[in-house]
Residue, then its C-alpha position, 0 to 999 in steps of 0.5 A: m119065274s121063267l124069262i121070256r126073251i123078246l126077239n127084235p124084228i131082225e132076229e125074228l126074221a132070221v130065226f124064221i128063215t134059218r129054222k122054219i125054212g132052212d131046217e124044218e119045213g123048207a121054202l113052202e109057198e105059203f111062207f112067202r108073199f108074192e110081190n110082182d116078180a120077186q117075193t117077200l119074207p115074211p108073209t103078212g098076217r096070220h097063216r095056218i100051214g099044216e101044224i104051223t101057225i105063223n103070225y106076221g101082222n104089222f111086221p115092220l120089215r120086208l126082205f125081198c127074195l126069189r123062191l125057186s123051189d122048196s129048197l132054193v131061195v135067193l135072198f136079196n135086200g130088204c128094209e123097214k116097211t114104211g109104206k102100204t105097198a112094197q113100191g112105197g116108202r123105204t122099201s121101194m129101191a130094194f123092191s125095184e132091185a129085187n125085181r130086176f135081179t129076179k127077171r135076170i135070174l129067171q131069164a138066165i135059167q130059161e135061156k139055159e145060162l144057169y141051171i139048178s143043181e141036181d140036189g136042187r139047192t144051188f145054182r151053176n152056170f153051164d161051164d161050172n164056173k162058180e162065179i155067176i154074173l147077171 
C-alpha cells in the first residue's frame, strides 16, 4: 500500500510556484490569472498547457503578483479567497496593494528608473544600487 500525502493549499501553491514555474516551465502566461494591473496565482479552473494539465477549481487562496516575463515574476501578498472577486472578501486589501505596486513598478520601468537585467531574472536601478525604493 502506498501512502499519498495530501498537500495543504499553501504547500500546493508553493510547489506550483517553485517546481512548475521556477524549475520546469517558467512563468508562462497561462499559469496566471489577470486581475486588473496585477496578476493572480494560481489560475482558476482546469487548463491544459502543452503536456501539462493544471486544475485549480475552487482553490481557496489567491497570491497576487506581477508577471514581467517567462523568467521574472514579482510576488506580492495574498490571502484566503472569501469573495467571488479579488476586490471582495479578505483579498481586497492585498489586491489593492498589488495593483498599486504593479503600477509603480511598470511606471519606473517605463521612465527608465528600473530595468530588467540582461539575463531577464532580476531588477536593477540605473545607478546599480541593490536597494530599490518605489
